[in-house]
C-alpha positions in Angstrom: 268.1 28.3 -103.8 266.6 29.1 -100.4 263.4 31.2 -100.3 262.9 33.2 -97.1 259.4 34.4 -96.4 259.1 37.4 -94.1 256.1 37.9 -91.8 255.0 41.4 -93.0 251.9 43.3 -91.8 250.2 45.8 -94.2 248.0 48.5 -92.7 245.9 51.3 -94.1 245.4 54.2 -91.7 243.7 57.5 -92.5 244.8 57.5 -96.2 248.3 56.2 -95.5 249.5 52.7 -96.3 252.1 51.2 -94.0 254.2 48.1 -94.2 255.5 46.6 -91.0 258.0 43.7 -90.8 258.0 41.2 -88.0 261.0 42.8 -86.3 259.1 46.1 -85.8 256.3 46.8 -83.3 253.0 46.5 -85.1 250.6 49.4 -84.4 248.0 48.7 -81.7 245.6 50.6 -79.6 248.4 52.6 -77.9 249.8 53.6 -81.3 246.4 54.8 -82.6 245.7 56.8 -79.5 249.0 58.7 -79.8 248.7 59.1 -83.6 245.2 60.6 -83.2 246.5 63.2 -80.7 249.6 64.0 -82.9 247.5 65.1 -85.9 246.9 68.6 -84.5 250.5 69.3 -83.4 252.5 72.1 -85.0 256.0 73.2 -85.0 259.0 70.9 -84.6 258.1 67.5 -83.2 260.2 64.7 -81.7 259.0 61.1 -81.5 260.9 58.7 -79.3 260.4 55.1 -80.3 258.9 55.7 -83.7 258.4 52.1 -84.7 257.0 51.9 -88.2 256.4 55.6 -88.2 252.6 55.7 -87.8 252.6 58.4 -85.2 255.3 60.6 -86.8 253.6 60.3 -90.2 250.3 61.5 -88.6 251.9 64.9 -87.7 250.6 66.4 -90.9 250.5 70.0 -89.6 254.0 70.0 -88.2 256.9 71.9 -89.7 259.2 69.0 -89.1 259.2 65.7 -87.4 262.2 63.8 -86.1 261.4 60.1 -85.3 264.0 58.0 -83.5 264.2 54.4 -82.5 266.8 52.1 -80.9 265.8 49.4 -83.4 267.5 49.9 -86.7 264.8 47.9 -88.5 262.2 50.3 -87.2 264.1 53.3 -88.5 264.4 51.8 -92.0 260.8 50.8 -91.9 259.6 54.3 -91.0 261.8 55.8 -93.7 260.2 53.6 -96.3 256.7 54.3 -95.1 257.4 58.0 -95.3 258.7 57.6 -98.8 255.8 55.4 -100.0 253.3 57.9 -98.6 255.1 60.9 -100.1 255.7 62.5 -96.7 258.6 64.9 -96.8 258.6 66.7 -93.4 259.6 63.6 -91.4 263.2 62.3 -90.8 264.2 59.1 -89.0 267.4 58.2 -87.3 268.6 55.4 -84.9 269.0 56.7 -81.3 268.8 55.2 -77.9 266.3 57.7 -76.4 268.0 61.0 -76.8 271.5 59.8 -77.6 271.4 61.0 -81.2 269.1 64.0 -80.7 270.1 67.6 -80.8 268.1 70.7 -80.2 264.7 71.5 -78.6 261.2 70.7 -79.8 257.7 72.1 -79.5 256.4 68.6 -78.7 257.8 65.3 -77.6 255.9 62.0 -78.2 256.7 58.7 -76.5 255.0 55.3 -76.4 257.5 53.5 -74.1 257.9 49.8 -73.5 255.8 49.4 -70.5 255.2 45.6 -70.0 256.7 44.3 -66.7 259.1 41.7 -68.1 261.1 38.9 -66.4 264.4 37.8 -67.8 262.9 34.6 -69.2 260.1 36.5 -70.9 262.4 38.6 -73.1 262.2 38.2 -76.8 265.4 37.1 -78.7 265.3 39.8 -81.4 265.2 43.6 -81.7 261.4 43.5 -81.2 262.1 43.1 -77.5 262.9 46.8 -77.3 259.3 47.6 -78.0 257.9 45.5 -75.1 260.5 45.0 -72.4 259.9 47.5 -69.6 262.0 45.6 -67.1 260.7 44.1 -63.9 258.4 47.0 -63.0 257.7 48.1 -66.6 259.6 51.4 -65.9 263.1 50.6 -66.9 263.0 52.9 -70.1 260.3 55.2 -68.9 262.2 56.4 -65.8 265.3 57.2 -67.8 263.2 59.1 -70.3 261.6 61.2 -67.5 265.0 62.4 -66.3 266.1 63.6 -69.8 263.1 64.8 -71.9 262.9 68.3 -70.2 266.3 69.2 -71.7 264.8 68.8 -75.2 261.4 70.4 -74.8 260.9 74.1 -75.4 259.6 76.2 -72.5 256.1 76.2 -73.8 256.2 72.8 -75.4 254.2 69.7 -74.5 254.8 66.1 -73.8 252.4 63.4 -75.0 253.1 60.1 -73.2 251.4 56.7 -73.3 251.1 55.2 -69.8 249.8 51.9 -68.7 248.1 50.9 -65.4 250.7 48.1 -65.4 253.6 50.4 -64.6 252.4 52.8 -62.0 250.6 55.9 -63.3 250.9 57.7 -60.0 254.7 57.6 -60.1 254.8 59.0 -63.6 252.4 61.9 -62.7 254.3 62.6 -59.5 257.7 62.7 -61.3 256.3 65.1 -63.9 254.8 67.4 -61.2 258.1 67.5 -59.4 259.6 69.0 -62.6 256.8 71.7 -62.6 254.7 70.1 -65.2 250.9 70.2 -65.3 249.6 66.8 -66.2 246.2 65.9 -67.7 244.8 62.7 -69.0 243.7 63.4 -72.6 242.4 59.9 -73.2 241.8 56.6 -71.4 241.1 53.2 -72.8 240.0 50.2 -70.7 241.0 46.6 -71.4 240.4 43.5 -69.4 244.0 43.3 -68.2 245.0 47.0 -68.1 244.1 50.6 -68.6 245.9 52.7 -71.2 246.3 56.5 -70.7 247.5 59.3 -72.9 249.1 61.9 -70.7 249.7 65.5 -71.7 252.3 67.4 -69.7 253.2 71.1 -70.1 255.0 73.6 -67.9 253.0 75.2 -65.1 
């Protein structure tokens, strides 16, 4: 008999208990920053790149939450974490950005893969989706910015994690070109980068 031991993280966060397997992005400072902001959201919420579900499961005042991820392991992980914490207003499906999404939402949340990544730096498993931002860190982000407006209600808001590693100015400029007002809700400084939480809403 062969015994396989999986590398699993267990995390307690604001009264919720989360289990995160090695193939799913483990919550870090960017996750907590977005989760904190998500607590007060109401209405119907969409999270792109839900990972283990920590942000979606923080939307305790929302009517409904749809969390999507390209990584099927993340989707299953988020479903189990919702079940274990008796959270019933959240649904999780596999989707490459908006490919499996229908309808419009009061808020869209996204913590994109933002690390500039060379070909030889890519991970060999599905966890790569969470980190690999392409050569300039914007491979996924730029696609998202061309599509999200179609899924956001006229008076909705976007909450977006942005790194100093992948050109904050370009993101702000792109949003303003789509008639969004952009504010920095929070900023965290680290020795190698700055993390920003952007809020964008229609002018």
